[in-house]
C-alpha positions as CSV (number, residue, x, y, z in Angstrom):
1,M,52.1,22.1,-51.0
2,E,54.0,18.4,-52.5
3,G,52.6,16.5,-55.4
4,N,49.4,17.5,-57.4
5,Y,46.6,19.1,-55.8
6,K,43.4,17.0,-56.2
7,V,40.2,19.0,-56.6
8,K,37.0,17.5,-54.8
9,R,33.9,17.6,-56.8
10,L,31.4,19.7,-55.1
11,T,27.8,18.4,-55.0
12,K,26.0,21.8,-53.7
13,P,26.5,25.1,-54.4
14,I,28.5,27.2,-52.9
15,D,28.7,29.9,-50.3
16,W,31.8,31.3,-49.7
17,V,33.2,34.9,-48.4
18,V,36.8,35.4,-49.3
19,E,39.8,37.6,-48.9
20,V,42.2,38.0,-51.5
21,P,45.6,39.6,-51.5
22,G,47.0,43.4,-52.7
23,S,46.7,43.4,-56.7
24,K,50.5,42.4,-57.9
25,S,50.0,45.0,-60.6
26,M,49.4,47.9,-58.4
27,T,51.9,46.6,-56.1
28,N,55.1,46.5,-58.1
29,R,53.9,49.9,-59.7
30,A,53.4,51.2,-56.5
31,L,56.8,49.9,-55.0
32,L,58.8,51.8,-58.1
33,M,56.8,55.0,-57.7
34,A,57.6,55.1,-54.5
35,A,61.3,54.1,-54.8
36,L,61.4,57.2,-57.1
37,G,59.0,59.8,-54.6
38,D,61.2,61.9,-52.3
39,G,61.1,60.5,-49.6
40,R,59.6,57.9,-47.1
41,S,56.4,56.3,-48.2
42,V,54.2,53.6,-46.7
43,L,52.4,50.9,-49.0
44,E,49.8,49.2,-47.2
45,G,48.1,46.1,-48.5
46,V,50.9,44.8,-50.2
47,L,51.4,41.7,-51.8
48,F,54.0,39.0,-50.8
49,S,54.4,36.9,-53.8
50,D,56.9,35.7,-55.6
51,D,56.7,39.0,-58.0
52,S,56.4,41.2,-55.6
53,K,59.4,39.9,-53.2
54,Y,62.0,39.5,-56.7
55,F,60.8,43.4,-56.6
56,I,61.4,44.4,-53.1
57,E,64.9,42.4,-53.2
58,S,66.0,44.2,-56.5
59,L,65.6,47.1,-54.6
60,K,67.2,46.6,-51.6
61,S,70.2,45.2,-54.1
62,L,70.4,48.8,-56.1
63,G,71.0,50.5,-52.0
64,F,66.9,51.6,-51.5
65,E,65.8,51.3,-47.9
66,V,62.9,49.3,-47.9
67,E,61.6,47.7,-45.1
68,A,58.8,44.9,-45.1
69,D,56.4,43.9,-42.7
70,E,54.4,40.9,-44.2
71,A,52.9,40.2,-41.4
72,E,51.0,43.9,-41.8
73,K,51.2,43.6,-45.4
74,R,53.0,46.6,-45.4
75,V,56.6,48.1,-47.3
76,T,58.0,51.1,-46.5
77,V,60.6,52.7,-48.8
78,T,62.7,55.6,-48.7
79,G,63.2,57.1,-52.1
80,L,65.9,59.4,-53.2
81,N,63.6,61.8,-56.2
82,G,64.6,59.8,-59.0
83,N,68.5,58.7,-57.9
84,I,69.2,55.7,-57.6
85,P,71.8,55.0,-54.3
86,V,74.4,52.7,-55.9
87,D,76.3,53.3,-59.9
88,S,76.6,49.9,-60.3
89,G,75.2,46.7,-59.2
90,E,73.4,43.3,-60.1
91,I,69.6,42.2,-59.4
92,Y,67.2,39.3,-60.3
93,V,63.7,40.0,-61.4
94,G,63.2,36.0,-61.4
95,S,60.3,35.8,-64.0
96,A,58.0,38.7,-62.9
97,G,57.0,40.5,-66.1
98,T,56.5,44.1,-64.5
99,A,59.7,43.9,-62.4
100,A,61.5,43.2,-65.3
101,R,60.6,46.0,-67.4
102,F,59.7,48.7,-65.0
103,L,63.3,48.1,-63.5
104,T,65.3,47.9,-67.0
105,A,63.3,51.3,-67.7
106,M,64.4,52.9,-64.1
107,L,68.1,51.6,-64.9
108,G,68.0,53.0,-68.2
109,F,67.6,56.2,-67.2
110,S,70.2,55.9,-64.2
111,K,73.7,56.7,-63.7
112,G,75.3,53.8,-63.5
113,V,75.9,50.2,-64.7
114,Y,74.0,47.3,-63.8
115,T,73.0,43.6,-65.0
116,I,69.5,41.9,-64.7
117,Q,69.4,38.3,-64.2
118,A,65.9,36.9,-65.1
119,S,64.4,33.0,-64.3
120,E,64.4,30.7,-67.6
121,Q,61.2,31.7,-67.8
122,M,61.2,35.4,-68.4
123,K,64.4,35.3,-70.8
124,K,61.9,33.9,-73.5
125,R,59.4,36.7,-72.9
126,P,59.7,39.7,-75.2
127,M,61.9,43.5,-74.6
128,L,63.5,44.5,-77.4
129,P,60.9,47.3,-77.4
130,L,61.5,48.4,-75.1
131,F,65.5,48.0,-75.0
132,E,65.6,49.5,-78.6
133,L,63.9,53.2,-77.2
134,L,66.3,53.1,-74.0
135,I,69.6,52.7,-76.6
136,E,67.5,55.4,-78.9
137,A,67.7,57.6,-75.5
138,G,71.4,57.2,-75.1
139,A,71.7,53.6,-72.7
140,K,74.5,51.6,-73.4
141,I,72.5,47.5,-73.4
142,T,74.7,44.1,-74.0
143,Y,73.3,41.1,-74.2
144,L,74.4,38.4,-72.0
145,E,72.6,35.5,-73.8
146,K,70.6,35.6,-76.6
147,E,70.0,39.5,-78.3
148,G,66.9,41.0,-77.9
149,F,66.2,39.5,-74.6
150,L,67.2,39.1,-71.3
151,P,69.6,38.8,-69.0
152,I,71.7,42.1,-70.0
153,R,74.5,44.8,-68.4
154,I,73.0,48.0,-69.1
155,E,74.7,51.5,-69.0
156,G,72.3,54.2,-67.8
157,A,71.6,57.6,-70.3
158,S,72.1,60.0,-67.0
159,S,71.6,63.1,-69.7
160,R,68.2,61.4,-69.1
161,T,66.7,63.6,-72.1
162,A,65.0,60.7,-73.7
163,G,61.7,63.7,-75.4
164,H,59.8,62.0,-77.9
165,M,60.0,58.2,-78.6
166,K,57.6,55.6,-81.1
167,L,56.5,53.2,-79.1
168,D,54.7,49.9,-80.4
169,I,52.8,48.4,-77.4
170,S,50.3,45.3,-79.9
171,Q,52.8,42.6,-77.7
172,S,52.7,44.2,-74.3
173,T,51.2,47.7,-72.6
174,Q,54.1,46.6,-70.1
175,F,56.1,48.8,-72.1
176,L,54.4,51.7,-72.0
177,S,53.8,51.8,-68.3
178,A,57.5,51.1,-68.1
179,L,58.4,54.3,-69.4
180,L,55.5,56.4,-67.9
181,L,56.1,55.4,-64.8
182,V,60.1,56.3,-65.1
183,S,59.3,59.8,-67.0
184,P,60.1,61.4,-63.5
185,M,63.2,61.0,-63.8
186,I,63.6,62.4,-67.5
187,K,64.1,66.2,-66.9
188,Q,62.3,67.7,-70.0
189,G,59.2,65.8,-69.5
190,L,58.6,63.3,-72.1
191,H,56.1,62.5,-74.9
192,I,55.5,58.9,-76.9
193,E,53.9,58.5,-79.8
194,I,52.2,55.0,-80.2
195,T,52.4,53.8,-83.3
196,S,50.5,50.3,-83.1
197,Q,47.4,49.9,-83.9
198,R,46.4,50.0,-80.1
199,K,46.7,52.6,-77.9
200,D,45.2,52.6,-74.7
201,G,44.4,49.5,-72.4
202,S,42.9,48.8,-68.5
203,Y,46.7,48.9,-67.3
204,I,47.5,51.5,-68.8
205,R,44.7,53.1,-67.4
206,I,45.6,51.7,-63.7
207,T,49.2,53.5,-64.4
208,R,48.5,56.6,-65.0
209,R,45.7,57.4,-62.1
210,M,48.2,55.7,-59.8
211,M,50.6,57.8,-60.8
212,E,48.1,61.1,-60.3
213,Q,47.3,60.1,-56.9
214,F,51.3,60.0,-56.3
215,G,51.7,63.7,-58.3
216,V,52.1,63.2,-61.9
217,R,49.9,63.7,-64.3
218,V,49.4,62.0,-68.0
219,E,48.0,63.4,-70.5
220,F,46.8,61.0,-73.9
221,D,44.9,62.7,-77.4
222,G,44.2,58.7,-78.3
223,N,47.7,59.0,-79.5
224,C,50.2,60.0,-77.7
225,Y,51.2,60.6,-74.5
226,D,52.9,63.2,-72.8
227,V,54.5,63.7,-68.9
228,K,55.2,67.6,-68.4
229,G,59.4,68.1,-67.4
230,Q,60.1,68.7,-63.9
231,S,57.5,66.1,-62.5
232,A,57.8,64.3,-59.6
233,Y,56.3,61.8,-57.1
234,R,55.4,62.8,-53.4
235,A,56.0,60.6,-51.0
236,D,53.1,59.5,-50.1
237,T,51.0,56.9,-47.1
238,Y,48.9,54.9,-50.1
239,R,46.7,51.4,-49.7
240,I,46.9,49.1,-52.8
241,E,43.4,47.4,-54.0
242,P,42.4,43.7,-53.1
243,D,43.7,42.0,-56.4
244,V,40.7,41.9,-58.4
245,S,41.9,39.1,-61.2
246,A,42.4,37.0,-58.1
247,A,39.1,37.2,-57.3
248,C,37.5,36.6,-60.8
249,Y,38.5,32.8,-59.4
250,F,36.1,32.7,-56.4
251,Y,33.5,34.9,-58.8
252,A,33.5,32.1,-61.6
253,A,32.8,29.5,-58.7
254,A,29.8,31.0,-57.4
255,A,29.0,31.1,-61.4
256,L,29.7,27.4,-61.9
257,T,27.6,26.1,-59.1
258,G,24.8,28.4,-59.1
259,G,26.3,30.0,-55.6
260,R,26.9,33.1,-54.2
261,A,30.9,34.2,-53.9
262,L,31.6,37.6,-52.0
263,V,35.3,39.1,-52.0
264,K,35.7,41.3,-49.0
265,N,36.6,45.1,-50.0
266,V,36.2,44.3,-54.1
267,T,33.9,46.9,-55.4
268,W,33.0,49.0,-58.5
269,N,35.8,51.6,-58.0
270,C,38.6,49.6,-57.9
271,M,40.4,50.5,-60.9
272,Q,41.8,47.1,-62.6
273,G,40.1,46.0,-65.5
274,D,39.6,42.4,-64.8
275,L,36.1,43.8,-62.8
276,R,34.8,43.5,-67.0
277,F,34.7,39.7,-66.2
278,L,32.0,40.0,-63.9
279,N,29.6,41.7,-66.8
280,V,30.8,38.4,-69.0
281,L,29.2,36.6,-65.9
282,E,26.7,38.5,-65.7
283,K,25.5,37.9,-69.4
284,M,26.3,34.0,-68.4
285,G,23.3,34.3,-66.1
286,C,24.7,35.2,-63.7
287,T,23.7,38.2,-61.2
288,L,25.6,40.9,-59.3
289,D,25.2,42.9,-55.7
290,E,27.6,45.3,-54.0
291,T,27.2,45.1,-50.5
292,P,29.1,47.1,-47.8
293,D,31.1,44.7,-47.2
294,G,32.8,43.9,-51.3
295,I,30.6,42.9,-54.4
296,E,28.7,39.6,-54.2
297,V,27.8,37.1,-57.5
298,H,25.3,34.8,-57.2
299,G,25.0,32.3,-59.9
300,A,22.7,30.7,-62.0
301,L,20.1,28.7,-61.1
302,G,21.4,25.3,-61.5
303,G,24.6,26.8,-62.6
304,H,23.3,26.8,-66.3
305,L,25.6,29.4,-67.7
306,K,24.8,30.9,-71.4
307,G,26.8,30.5,-73.7
308,I,28.8,33.7,-74.8
309,T,31.0,35.5,-77.6
310,V,33.3,37.8,-76.2
311,D,36.5,40.2,-76.5
312,M,39.1,39.5,-73.6
313,K,41.1,42.0,-74.9
314,E,41.1,44.4,-72.0
315,F,40.8,41.7,-69.0
316,S,42.8,39.0,-70.7
317,D,44.2,37.6,-67.7
318,Q,40.7,35.8,-67.3
319,T,40.9,33.7,-70.9
320,M,42.0,31.0,-68.2
321,T,38.5,31.7,-66.0
322,L,36.5,31.8,-69.0
323,A,38.1,29.1,-70.3
324,A,37.6,26.5,-67.3
325,I,33.9,27.1,-67.0
326,A,33.1,27.1,-70.5
327,P,32.6,23.1,-70.7
328,F,29.5,23.6,-68.8
329,A,28.1,26.4,-70.6
330,D,24.9,25.6,-72.0
331,G,25.8,26.7,-75.3
332,T,29.3,27.3,-77.1
333,V,31.8,29.9,-75.4
334,R,33.9,31.9,-77.4
335,I,37.2,34.5,-76.7
336,E,38.2,36.4,-78.8
337,N,41.2,39.0,-79.3
338,V,43.7,37.7,-76.9
339,G,46.7,36.4,-79.3
340,H,49.1,38.6,-77.1
341,I,48.4,36.1,-74.0
342,R,50.8,33.8,-76.1
343,L,53.6,35.8,-74.8
344,Q,53.3,35.7,-71.3
345,E,54.3,33.6,-68.8
346,S,53.5,30.7,-70.9
347,D,51.8,29.8,-74.4
348,R,48.3,30.7,-72.6
349,L,46.1,30.0,-75.5
350,S,48.2,27.3,-76.8
351,A,48.2,25.9,-72.9
352,V,44.6,25.8,-72.7
353,Y,43.5,24.0,-75.6
354,T,46.1,21.6,-75.1
355,E,44.9,21.2,-71.6
356,L,41.2,21.3,-72.4
357,T,41.6,18.6,-75.6
358,R,43.8,16.5,-73.1
359,L,40.5,16.6,-70.7
360,G,38.0,15.4,-73.4
361,V,37.1,19.3,-74.2
362,K,36.1,19.8,-77.8
363,C,37.6,23.2,-78.4
364,T,39.4,24.7,-81.4
365,Q,42.0,27.8,-81.3
366,E,43.0,30.6,-84.0
367,D,45.8,32.8,-83.6
368,D,44.2,35.2,-81.2
369,A,40.8,33.5,-79.9
370,I,39.5,29.7,-78.7
371,T,35.9,28.5,-79.0
372,I,35.0,25.5,-76.5
373,E,31.9,23.5,-77.4
374,P,29.7,22.5,-74.1
375,S,31.2,19.1,-72.8
376,V,32.0,16.9,-69.7
377,P,35.8,16.9,-68.6
378,H,36.9,13.0,-68.1
379,P,39.3,12.9,-65.1
380,G,42.7,14.0,-65.7
381,I,45.9,16.0,-64.4
382,V,46.0,19.3,-65.6
383,Q,49.7,21.1,-66.3
384,T,50.6,24.0,-65.6
385,Y,53.2,25.3,-67.5
386,D,54.3,26.7,-64.5
387,D,51.8,29.5,-64.9
388,H,49.9,31.0,-61.7
389,R,46.9,31.7,-63.5
390,M,46.6,28.0,-65.4
391,A,46.5,26.5,-61.9
392,M,44.4,28.3,-60.1
393,A,41.6,29.0,-62.9
394,F,41.6,25.3,-63.9
395,A,41.3,24.2,-60.4
396,L,37.6,25.2,-61.0
397,M,36.9,22.5,-63.4
398,G,37.4,20.2,-60.6
399,L,34.0,21.5,-58.7
400,K,32.0,20.3,-61.1
401,A,33.6,17.0,-62.7
402,D,35.2,14.3,-61.3
403,G,38.6,13.8,-60.9
404,I,40.6,17.0,-61.8
405,E,44.2,16.5,-60.2
406,I,46.6,20.2,-60.6
407,A,50.0,19.8,-61.2
408,D,52.3,22.0,-59.5
409,P,50.0,23.8,-57.8
410,Q,53.3,26.2,-55.5
411,C,53.1,27.8,-59.2
412,C,50.9,30.1,-57.6
413,K,53.1,31.1,-55.4
414,K,53.9,34.0,-58.0
415,T,50.8,35.8,-57.3
416,F,48.8,34.1,-54.8
417,K,50.6,31.3,-52.6
418,E,48.1,30.5,-50.0
419,Y,45.3,30.2,-52.9
420,F,44.7,26.3,-52.8
421,D,45.0,26.8,-48.7
422,V,42.3,28.6,-49.2
423,L,40.6,26.7,-51.6
424,D,40.8,23.9,-48.9
425,L,39.0,25.7,-46.3
426,L,36.4,26.6,-48.0
427,I,36.1,23.6,-49.5
428,Y,36.1,21.5,-46.2
429,G,35.8,23.7,-43.5
430,K,39.4,23.4,-42.2
């Protein structure tokens, strides 16, 4: 798609049935566990996005046998029971935070020496807490540019006897997920004491549940995480859930227009934390139904959404989605406890504030919150900061306001490269 994407304003409620790709977070977790497993694992429902492709190519660069069938959404990985096929090499993780954190942790407990390269965007994202723990465990890290950030050269702690660790997860829970996921590589098991006020999170719970599905149990007492020694992932066939984060854009479109959106195969049994966004829509006046095909959302009559104050710490990827529909609510919308999103693909809180203000929306930002007042957005071009969620979320505004354009819509290929094609199909029927 060349140039800006011009959103067509809708004049009637939507009636959409949509199928979304597989979950990015679950795809990359499954890829790592399959690589560390003992034998051939078949992953179904895989998301083929920039992030997952970087992950797959990185595994291939490390010598793993990986067969990818994008048409069938299937990847087969042959694991070597915690061992890496080659003892030296270079990988490129692009802008994928999960690939960067997970693969760094894996290489940190390897028996080899590797170089990890990344995009300019990923080079700015926090990595130091993970680096420090790996160094403490015996890995050697050489910074190739800026200290504390990628790119690096890493020599693994081949003894693999990390034992006890302390970790602050206030910046990112991905550091904890990374260590838990590679724990079967550590012979004596792993004990992690969390030193930050934040002890848990929705993505940590996904990590623990998926590890258990692959045969490794994580104990959590409210402060510490434990994985027993000699744990191992079993090779298996595993189906990845649809991406609830992506589904939420279509549910929000129903809320905004007073229409209906059904996303296939999204159920209340899905383990992704972004399901909580549906409860937010319900409090704003929508109704929710679970059908045999998936959850459907019916927007409030006439699209009249109530104002709301909500703590979105546990499903912060939907901050941009709620912010995009907030100007159309009948009252103030306040999103709290999301300061950590300043350290993601972009400074997301600042980006939301800047773009809403550019469009004439009244809002105020704080260190970890944003308050948005009922407003009529002006026509304008939304800058997306090479951030897929900014592009996908702010497109929603154009469904109810004239003249909204999305710059660099191609940045969606990070997780949902067909997003604007799907939107065109739904809007225009072609």
